[in-house]
C-alpha positions as CSV (number, residue, x, y, z in Angstrom):
1,M,34.3,14.4,-111.6
2,T,35.5,17.3,-109.5
3,K,36.1,17.0,-105.8
4,L,33.0,19.0,-105.1
5,R,30.8,16.8,-107.2
6,K,32.4,13.7,-105.6
7,S,31.5,15.1,-102.2
8,I,27.9,15.8,-103.1
9,A,27.6,12.4,-104.6
10,A,29.0,10.8,-101.5
11,L,26.6,12.8,-99.3
12,V,23.6,11.8,-101.5
13,F,24.7,8.2,-101.4
14,G,25.3,8.3,-97.7
15,G,21.9,9.9,-97.0
16,G,20.3,7.2,-99.1
17,S,22.1,4.6,-97.1
18,L,20.8,6.1,-93.8
19,A,17.2,6.2,-95.0
20,G,17.6,2.6,-96.2
21,F,18.9,1.6,-92.8
22,V,15.9,3.2,-91.0
23,V,13.4,1.5,-93.3
24,A,15.2,-1.8,-92.9
25,G,15.1,-1.4,-89.1
26,A,11.4,-0.8,-89.1
27,L,10.9,-3.9,-91.4
28,V,12.9,-6.0,-89.0
29,Q,10.7,-4.8,-86.1
30,D,7.6,-5.6,-88.1
31,V,8.9,-9.1,-88.9
32,K,9.8,-9.7,-85.2
33,F,6.3,-8.6,-84.1
34,A,4.7,-10.7,-86.8
35,R,6.7,-13.8,-85.7
36,A,5.8,-13.1,-82.0
37,A,2.1,-12.8,-82.8
38,E,2.3,-16.0,-84.9
39,Q,4.0,-17.8,-82.1
40,V,1.3,-16.8,-79.6
41,Q,-1.4,-18.0,-81.9
42,A,0.3,-21.2,-82.7
43,T,1.0,-22.0,-79.1
44,R,-2.6,-21.3,-78.1
45,E,-3.6,-23.9,-80.6
46,Q,-1.1,-26.4,-79.3
47,L,-2.2,-25.9,-75.7
48,A,-5.4,-27.9,-76.3
49,H,-3.2,-31.0,-77.1
50,V,-0.4,-30.7,-74.5
51,E,-0.3,-33.5,-72.0
52,S,2.8,-32.8,-69.9
53,L,2.0,-30.5,-67.0
54,A,5.4,-28.9,-67.1
55,S,4.9,-28.2,-70.8
56,V,1.6,-26.6,-70.1
57,F,3.2,-24.1,-67.7
58,R,6.0,-23.3,-70.2
59,E,3.5,-22.8,-73.1
60,V,1.2,-20.7,-71.0
61,G,4.1,-18.5,-70.1
62,K,4.9,-18.0,-73.7
63,V,1.3,-17.0,-74.5
64,V,0.7,-14.7,-71.6
65,E,4.0,-13.0,-70.8
66,P,4.0,-10.7,-73.9
67,S,0.8,-9.1,-72.5
68,V,2.0,-8.5,-69.0
69,V,3.4,-5.1,-68.0
70,K,5.0,-3.5,-65.0
71,L,3.5,-0.2,-63.7
72,D,5.6,2.4,-61.8
73,V,3.2,4.8,-60.3
74,R,3.6,8.2,-58.5
75,K,0.8,9.5,-56.4
76,S,0.8,13.0,-55.2
77,A,0.0,13.8,-51.6
78,G,-1.1,17.3,-52.7
79,N,-0.1,20.6,-51.3
80,G,-1.7,23.3,-49.1
81,P,-2.8,23.4,-45.5
82,N,-5.0,20.3,-45.6
83,R,-2.5,17.9,-47.1
84,Q,-1.8,14.7,-45.2
85,L,1.9,14.4,-44.3
86,P,3.4,10.8,-44.1
87,F,5.7,11.7,-41.1
88,D,5.3,13.1,-37.6
89,D,6.8,16.4,-36.6
90,D,9.9,15.0,-35.1
91,M,10.8,13.2,-38.3
92,L,9.9,16.3,-40.4
93,K,12.2,18.5,-38.3
94,R,15.2,16.4,-39.4
95,F,14.6,17.6,-42.9
96,F,12.8,20.9,-42.4
97,P,14.1,22.6,-39.2
98,D,12.0,25.1,-37.3
99,T,13.5,28.5,-38.4
100,D,10.7,30.8,-37.5
101,G,10.3,29.7,-33.9
102,D,6.7,28.5,-34.1
103,G,7.6,25.0,-32.9
104,K,6.7,23.4,-36.3
105,P,8.9,22.2,-39.1
106,D,9.1,24.7,-41.9
107,V,7.8,22.6,-44.9
108,P,7.7,24.5,-48.2
109,E,4.2,24.9,-49.5
110,D,5.3,23.6,-52.9
111,F,7.0,20.5,-51.5
112,D,5.3,17.3,-52.7
113,F,5.3,14.2,-50.4
114,G,4.1,12.0,-53.3
115,A,4.4,8.3,-52.9
116,R,5.8,5.8,-55.4
117,G,4.6,2.3,-55.9
118,T,4.9,-0.7,-58.3
119,G,2.2,-2.8,-59.6
120,S,1.3,-5.0,-62.6
121,G,-1.2,-4.9,-65.5
122,V,-2.2,-6.8,-68.5
123,I,-2.8,-5.5,-72.0
124,M,-6.4,-6.5,-73.0
125,E,-6.8,-4.6,-76.2
126,S,-4.6,-3.0,-78.9
127,K,-5.7,-0.6,-81.7
128,G,-3.0,0.8,-83.9
129,D,-0.5,2.5,-81.7
130,T,-2.8,2.5,-78.6
131,A,-2.9,-0.2,-76.0
132,Y,-5.4,-0.6,-73.1
133,I,-4.1,-2.1,-69.8
134,L,-6.3,-3.5,-67.1
135,T,-5.0,-3.2,-63.6
136,N,-6.1,-2.5,-60.0
137,N,-7.6,0.8,-58.8
138,H,-5.3,0.7,-55.8
139,V,-2.4,0.6,-58.2
140,A,-3.4,3.3,-60.7
141,G,-6.1,5.2,-59.0
142,G,-5.1,8.8,-58.1
143,A,-1.9,8.5,-60.1
144,S,-0.1,11.7,-61.1
145,E,2.5,9.8,-63.2
146,I,2.6,6.3,-64.6
147,Q,5.5,4.6,-66.3
148,V,4.9,1.3,-68.1
149,T,7.5,-1.3,-68.8
150,L,6.5,-3.7,-71.6
151,A,7.5,-7.4,-71.7
152,D,10.0,-6.6,-74.5
153,G,11.8,-4.1,-72.4
154,R,10.4,-0.9,-73.8
155,V,9.7,1.8,-71.2
156,I,6.8,4.2,-71.9
157,D,6.2,7.4,-69.9
158,N,3.1,9.4,-69.4
159,A,0.5,6.6,-69.5
160,T,-3.0,8.0,-68.8
161,V,-5.7,6.6,-66.6
162,V,-8.9,6.1,-68.6
163,G,-11.1,5.3,-65.7
164,T,-11.2,3.7,-62.2
165,D,-13.8,1.8,-60.2
166,A,-13.2,1.6,-56.4
167,K,-16.1,-0.8,-55.9
168,T,-14.3,-3.6,-57.8
169,D,-10.8,-2.2,-57.4
170,L,-10.2,-2.1,-61.2
171,A,-8.7,0.6,-63.4
172,V,-7.9,1.0,-67.1
173,V,-4.7,2.6,-68.3
174,K,-3.9,3.8,-71.8
175,V,-0.5,3.9,-73.4
176,Q,0.8,4.8,-76.9
177,A,2.6,1.7,-78.1
178,D,2.6,-0.4,-81.2
179,R,3.7,-4.0,-81.8
180,V,2.0,-5.2,-78.6
181,I,0.1,-8.4,-78.1
182,A,-3.2,-8.4,-76.2
183,A,-4.2,-11.2,-73.8
184,K,-7.3,-13.3,-74.3
185,W,-10.3,-13.2,-72.0
186,G,-11.4,-16.5,-70.4
187,N,-14.7,-17.5,-68.7
188,S,-14.3,-17.4,-65.0
189,D,-17.6,-19.1,-64.6
190,D,-16.0,-22.3,-65.9
191,L,-13.5,-22.4,-63.0
192,Q,-13.8,-25.1,-60.4
193,K,-12.1,-25.7,-57.1
194,G,-8.9,-27.6,-57.8
195,D,-8.3,-26.2,-61.3
196,W,-4.7,-25.3,-62.1
197,I,-4.0,-21.5,-62.5
198,M,-1.0,-19.3,-63.0
199,A,-0.4,-15.8,-61.7
200,F,1.7,-13.2,-63.6
201,G,3.2,-9.9,-62.6
202,S,6.1,-8.0,-61.0
203,P,6.3,-9.1,-57.3
204,F,8.7,-6.8,-55.5
205,G,9.5,-5.2,-58.8
206,Y,10.8,-8.5,-60.4
207,V,9.5,-8.1,-63.9
208,G,8.2,-11.2,-65.8
209,S,7.5,-13.4,-62.8
210,M,5.1,-16.3,-63.0
211,T,3.8,-18.6,-60.2
212,H,1.3,-21.5,-60.3
213,G,-1.2,-23.1,-58.0
214,I,-4.8,-24.2,-57.8
215,V,-8.2,-22.6,-57.3
216,S,-8.7,-22.9,-53.5
217,A,-12.3,-21.5,-53.4
218,L,-14.7,-19.5,-55.4
219,N,-17.2,-16.7,-54.7
220,R,-15.3,-15.4,-51.7
221,D,-17.1,-12.3,-50.2
222,R,-16.9,-10.5,-46.9
223,V,-13.1,-10.5,-47.3
224,G,-13.0,-6.9,-46.2
225,I,-11.0,-5.5,-49.0
226,L,-13.5,-3.4,-50.9
227,G,-15.6,-2.0,-48.0
228,Q,-19.4,-2.2,-47.3
229,Y,-20.4,-1.1,-50.8
230,G,-17.8,-3.0,-52.8
231,Y,-18.5,-6.0,-55.0
232,E,-16.5,-8.8,-53.5
233,N,-16.7,-12.1,-55.4
234,F,-13.1,-13.3,-55.4
235,I,-11.4,-16.3,-56.7
236,Q,-9.2,-17.7,-53.9
237,V,-5.9,-19.2,-55.0
238,D,-2.8,-20.7,-53.4
239,A,-0.5,-19.5,-56.2
240,P,2.1,-17.2,-54.6
241,I,1.0,-13.5,-54.9
242,N,3.1,-10.8,-53.3
243,P,3.3,-6.9,-53.3
244,G,3.8,-5.9,-57.0
245,N,1.6,-8.7,-58.3
246,S,-1.5,-6.5,-57.9
247,G,-3.2,-5.9,-61.3
248,G,-1.5,-8.8,-63.0
249,P,-3.5,-11.6,-64.7
250,L,-4.6,-14.9,-63.3
251,V,-4.8,-17.4,-66.2
252,N,-6.0,-20.9,-66.9
253,T,-4.2,-23.7,-68.6
254,Q,-5.4,-22.4,-72.0
255,G,-3.5,-19.2,-71.4
256,E,-6.8,-17.2,-71.0
257,V,-7.2,-14.4,-68.4
258,V,-9.7,-15.7,-65.8
259,G,-8.9,-13.1,-63.1
260,I,-7.0,-10.1,-62.0
261,N,-4.7,-10.5,-59.0
262,T,-5.8,-8.2,-56.2
263,A,-4.8,-9.0,-52.6
264,I,-3.5,-11.6,-50.2
265,A,-4.6,-12.7,-46.7
266,S,-1.5,-12.2,-44.6
267,R,-0.4,-11.5,-41.0
268,S,3.2,-10.9,-42.1
269,G,2.7,-8.8,-45.2
270,G,4.1,-11.6,-47.4
271,F,2.2,-14.5,-49.1
272,Q,0.9,-17.1,-46.7
273,G,-1.0,-19.4,-49.0
274,I,-4.2,-17.3,-49.7
275,G,-4.5,-14.9,-52.6
276,F,-7.5,-13.3,-54.1
277,A,-8.3,-12.4,-57.7
278,I,-11.3,-10.6,-59.3
279,P,-13.1,-13.0,-61.7
280,S,-12.7,-12.2,-65.4
281,N,-16.4,-12.0,-66.1
282,Q,-16.8,-9.2,-63.6
283,A,-13.6,-7.6,-64.7
284,K,-14.6,-7.7,-68.4
285,F,-17.9,-5.9,-67.7
286,V,-16.0,-3.1,-65.7
287,Y,-13.2,-2.9,-68.3
288,A,-15.7,-2.3,-71.1
289,Q,-17.5,0.5,-69.2
290,L,-14.3,2.2,-68.0
291,K,-12.8,2.1,-71.5
292,E,-16.0,3.5,-73.1
293,K,-17.3,6.0,-70.5
294,G,-14.5,6.4,-67.9
295,K,-16.8,5.2,-65.2
296,V,-19.1,2.2,-64.4
297,T,-22.9,2.7,-64.6
298,R,-24.8,0.1,-62.6
299,G,-28.4,-0.9,-62.2
300,W,-30.0,-0.2,-58.8
301,L,-33.0,-1.5,-56.8
302,G,-32.7,0.9,-53.8
303,V,-33.2,-1.7,-51.1
304,S,-31.1,-3.0,-48.2
305,I,-31.0,-6.8,-48.2
306,M,-29.9,-9.9,-46.3
307,S,-29.3,-13.5,-47.4
308,V,-32.0,-15.8,-46.0
309,S,-29.2,-18.4,-45.2
310,E,-27.9,-16.0,-42.5
311,K,-31.1,-16.5,-40.4
312,A,-32.8,-19.4,-42.2
313,A,-34.3,-21.1,-39.2
314,A,-35.6,-17.8,-37.8
315,I,-37.1,-16.7,-41.1
316,Q,-38.7,-20.0,-41.7
317,Q,-40.3,-19.9,-38.2
318,T,-41.4,-16.2,-38.2
319,M,-42.2,-15.6,-41.9
320,H,-43.2,-19.2,-42.8
321,Y,-40.8,-19.3,-45.7
322,P,-40.1,-22.9,-46.7
323,G,-36.6,-22.4,-48.2
324,T,-33.1,-21.6,-47.2
325,D,-32.0,-19.7,-50.3
326,G,-33.1,-16.3,-51.4
327,V,-32.7,-12.6,-50.3
328,L,-34.8,-10.9,-47.6
329,V,-35.7,-7.2,-48.3
330,M,-34.9,-5.4,-45.1
331,E,-35.8,-1.9,-46.3
332,V,-37.1,-0.2,-49.4
333,M,-35.5,3.3,-49.5
334,P,-37.6,6.4,-50.0
335,K,-37.7,7.3,-53.7
336,A,-36.1,4.0,-54.7
337,P,-36.9,2.7,-58.2
338,V,-38.9,-0.2,-56.7
339,V,-41.1,1.8,-54.4
340,G,-44.6,0.4,-54.9
341,K,-43.3,-2.9,-56.2
342,L,-41.1,-4.5,-53.6
343,E,-42.0,-4.3,-49.9
344,N,-40.1,-4.8,-46.6
345,G,-40.2,-8.5,-45.8
346,D,-40.3,-9.7,-49.4
347,I,-38.0,-12.6,-50.1
348,I,-36.6,-12.5,-53.6
349,T,-36.3,-16.0,-55.0
350,K,-35.8,-15.5,-58.7
351,L,-34.5,-12.9,-61.1
352,N,-35.6,-13.3,-64.8
353,G,-36.4,-16.9,-64.1
354,K,-33.0,-17.7,-62.5
355,A,-32.9,-18.7,-58.9
356,V,-31.3,-16.2,-56.5
357,K,-29.2,-17.9,-53.8
358,N,-27.8,-15.0,-51.7
359,V,-27.1,-11.3,-51.5
360,Q,-23.8,-11.6,-53.5
361,E,-25.6,-13.2,-56.5
362,L,-28.4,-10.6,-56.5
363,R,-26.1,-7.6,-56.1
364,N,-23.8,-8.8,-58.9
365,Q,-26.7,-9.5,-61.3
366,I,-28.3,-6.1,-60.6
367,A,-25.1,-4.2,-60.9
368,A,-24.3,-5.8,-64.2
369,T,-27.7,-4.9,-65.7
370,P,-28.1,-1.5,-67.3
371,P,-30.4,1.1,-65.7
372,N,-33.9,1.3,-67.1
373,T,-34.0,-2.4,-67.8
374,D,-37.2,-4.2,-66.9
375,L,-36.8,-7.4,-64.9
376,K,-39.1,-10.2,-63.8
377,V,-38.7,-10.7,-60.0
378,N,-40.2,-13.6,-58.1
379,V,-40.9,-12.9,-54.4
380,F,-42.3,-14.8,-51.4
381,R,-44.7,-12.4,-49.6
382,N,-47.1,-13.1,-46.7
383,G,-47.1,-16.9,-47.5
384,E,-47.6,-16.5,-51.2
385,N,-45.3,-16.5,-54.3
386,K,-45.7,-13.5,-56.6
387,E,-44.1,-12.4,-59.9
388,L,-43.4,-8.7,-60.3
389,T,-42.0,-6.6,-63.1
390,I,-39.6,-3.9,-61.9
391,R,-37.5,-1.3,-63.7
392,L,-34.0,-0.7,-62.5
393,G,-32.7,2.8,-61.7
394,E,-29.1,4.0,-61.9
395,Q,-27.0,3.4,-58.9
396,P,-25.9,6.6,-57.2
397,E,-22.1,7.2,-57.1
398,N,-22.0,7.6,-53.4
399,L,-24.1,4.8,-51.8
400,E,-22.9,5.7,-48.3
401,E,-24.3,9.2,-48.6
402,V,-27.7,7.7,-49.7
403,A,-27.7,5.3,-46.8
404,M,-26.9,8.1,-44.4
405,R,-29.8,10.2,-45.7
406,N,-32.2,7.3,-45.2
407,G,-30.9,6.6,-41.7
408,R,-30.0,9.1,-39.0
409,G,-29.7,12.8,-39.2
410,G,-32.0,15.8,-39.4
411,G,-35.6,15.4,-38.5
412,D,-37.9,17.5,-36.3
413,H,-36.7,17.1,-32.8
414,N,-39.6,19.2,-31.5
415,A,-42.3,16.9,-32.8
416,A,-44.9,16.0,-30.2
417,G,-43.9,13.2,-27.9
418,G,-46.1,10.2,-27.2
419,V,-47.3,8.9,-23.8
420,E,-44.4,8.3,-21.5
421,A,-44.0,4.6,-20.9
422,T,-41.2,2.1,-20.4
423,A,-41.1,-1.6,-20.5
424,E,-38.3,-4.2,-20.0
425,L,-38.6,-7.4,-22.1
426,R,-36.2,-9.9,-23.6
427,G,-33.3,-8.1,-22.0
428,M,-34.0,-4.7,-23.5
429,K,-35.7,-1.6,-22.0
430,L,-38.1,0.2,-24.3
431,A,-39.4,3.8,-24.0
432,T,-41.8,6.0,-25.9
433,P,-39.8,8.7,-27.7
434,T,-39.8,12.0,-25.9
435,D,-38.1,15.3,-26.8
436,E,-35.2,14.4,-24.6
437,L,-34.8,10.9,-26.1
438,A,-35.2,12.2,-29.6
439,E,-32.3,14.6,-29.0
440,K,-30.2,12.0,-27.2
441,Y,-30.5,9.5,-30.1
442,N,-30.9,12.0,-32.9
443,L,-34.3,10.5,-33.9
444,T,-36.0,11.7,-37.1
445,A,-39.7,12.6,-37.1
446,D,-40.6,9.2,-38.5
447,Q,-38.5,7.4,-35.8
448,R,-40.6,9.2,-33.1
449,K,-43.4,6.7,-34.0
450,G,-42.3,3.6,-32.2
451,A,-40.5,2.3,-29.1
452,V,-36.9,3.4,-28.7
453,V,-34.4,0.9,-27.1
454,T,-32.8,2.7,-24.2
455,E,-30.9,-0.2,-22.6
456,V,-29.7,-3.7,-23.6
457,K,-28.5,-6.1,-20.9
458,P,-25.3,-7.9,-21.7
459,R,-25.6,-11.6,-22.8
460,S,-29.4,-11.2,-23.0
461,A,-31.6,-12.3,-25.9
462,A,-31.8,-8.7,-27.2
463,F,-28.0,-8.4,-26.9
464,K,-27.4,-11.6,-28.9
465,A,-29.8,-10.2,-31.5
466,Q,-27.5,-7.2,-31.8
467,L,-30.0,-4.6,-30.7
468,L,-28.5,-1.3,-29.6
469,P,-29.6,1.7,-27.6
470,G,-31.1,4.2,-30.1
471,D,-32.8,1.4,-32.2
472,V,-36.5,2.1,-32.7
473,V,-38.9,-0.8,-32.8
474,T,-41.7,-0.1,-35.3
475,E,-43.2,-3.6,-35.8
476,V,-43.6,-6.6,-33.5
477,A,-44.5,-9.9,-35.2
478,G,-45.6,-8.0,-38.3
479,K,-47.9,-5.6,-36.4
480,P,-47.1,-1.8,-36.3
481,V,-46.4,-0.2,-32.9
482,T,-46.3,3.5,-32.3
483,N,-45.1,3.6,-28.6
484,A,-43.5,1.5,-25.9
485,K,-46.8,0.5,-24.4
486,E,-48.0,-1.1,-27.7
487,A,-44.7,-2.7,-28.3
488,A,-44.6,-4.2,-24.8
489,A,-48.2,-5.5,-25.3
490,E,-47.3,-7.2,-28.6
491,I,-44.1,-8.7,-27.3
492,S,-46.0,-10.1,-24.2
493,K,-48.4,-11.9,-26.5
494,Q,-45.6,-13.8,-28.3
495,D,-44.6,-17.3,-27.2
496,P,-41.4,-16.9,-25.1
497,N,-40.2,-20.2,-26.4
498,K,-40.2,-19.1,-30.0
499,I,-38.2,-16.5,-32.0
500,L,-39.5,-13.0,-31.8
501,L,-39.6,-11.0,-35.1
502,M,-39.3,-7.2,-34.9
503,Y,-38.7,-4.5,-37.3
504,V,-36.4,-1.7,-36.2
505,T,-34.7,1.5,-37.5
506,G,-31.5,2.9,-36.2
507,P,-27.9,3.9,-36.8
508,R,-27.4,0.8,-39.1
509,G,-30.6,1.5,-41.1
510,A,-33.9,-0.3,-41.0
511,R,-33.8,-4.1,-40.6
512,F,-35.6,-7.2,-39.3
513,V,-34.3,-8.4,-36.0
514,F,-34.8,-12.0,-34.8
515,V,-34.7,-12.4,-31.1
516,E,-34.0,-15.9,-30.1
517,P,-35.7,-17.4,-27.0
518,T,-33.7,-17.4,-23.8
519,K,-32.3,-20.9,-23.0
């Protein structure tokens, strides 16, 4: 064989060896992935029989950790004249001196004050080379760049946000990655106070962290995390959760995801024994909608409501309702899906045969029901129980804007005024709306038909009932009133030793007000 032929043969042989090495490497990775998947499945089966608590924690870690990811997120502050800068002028001048003499730091128009943050997520689904990660909206929402670090050390750039939902603080992120293991959904409705749980994530950027604790409480609402129109129904836990844990999974002793870690209650910024997680049954519903449509479509009644339990004694006395559970309809909004069906003052007691305990339960059930669904609703109305059939509408994206349209603003300020009259009762001063009062309190044309509250005495019965100047009384003890004289007459007829029921409209919308007797 000539030297040339030997060289060619060597090249061919060497190339074949290289190809064989690449194929063998892929096979090794496939074998490793198959073994990891088998271990997860085998361990899941063993968990049902493990008796040692320490063993449970170890085994749960083996099951869940392969599905937990770290998210490094960049959020752009934007450019242009309306951008929000994170520093004051004195700080900016240290980096961008004033060179043109206008007294302001010379910040380049194309300079980006983007913020960087770290959070966690959990892989909930894998199809081929695509994986879907569930995390928090406050972690991934508004991201311009997301880098994902998998449990096996792989780092994936350019992850994409599939959809976000601010009302539950959830988001779905998609990455291109094969050989990943998805976590398993659990049933958060099975949780009880005292159950052992474990929290996974990357607190302070420490990847692969795991803590444990118990369920401290369930169904926590009014936490103040998601705002007035958010769906707060948190699992409260004492498992340590810190910055960077957000979006990571909360799991039970079967290694199933029963929640998504979201926030802590803290005065120092660090964990102080109270953490909150979104229940998995709520997260599962949102995840499916975000993955499929990129947004969440919810059912909507179009009413403002209050839990009966908040004012049970007052409602029992004034509305003759025998129970303590249920939801009081404070206002049916104009053009709402339930106009002509539900009425102000109705108390919703059942939804499709299931008892309704409070506002939280009703809002969550309605939100999780698709629009255009017919529901059977039981209400207590004027001393009688009634069953209604209603069809849900689709919840508007901006509920705050809808509420504003149905509250203050606009209106005909030049509408004819009523007879001027004033009255002072129960610690409040009432007046018939005039052009001057209409302008002062920005009353709509409809709000001109009633008695406007112009003054509330501190520590009075009206003050304790949270009445405010600008509120307009339209009903007293169930009877409509069109001016201050009528309102004063009806109030005077009521027993001063009993609770006074009034219906008012105002800056906070229409609502029932229960004025307790002065002691």
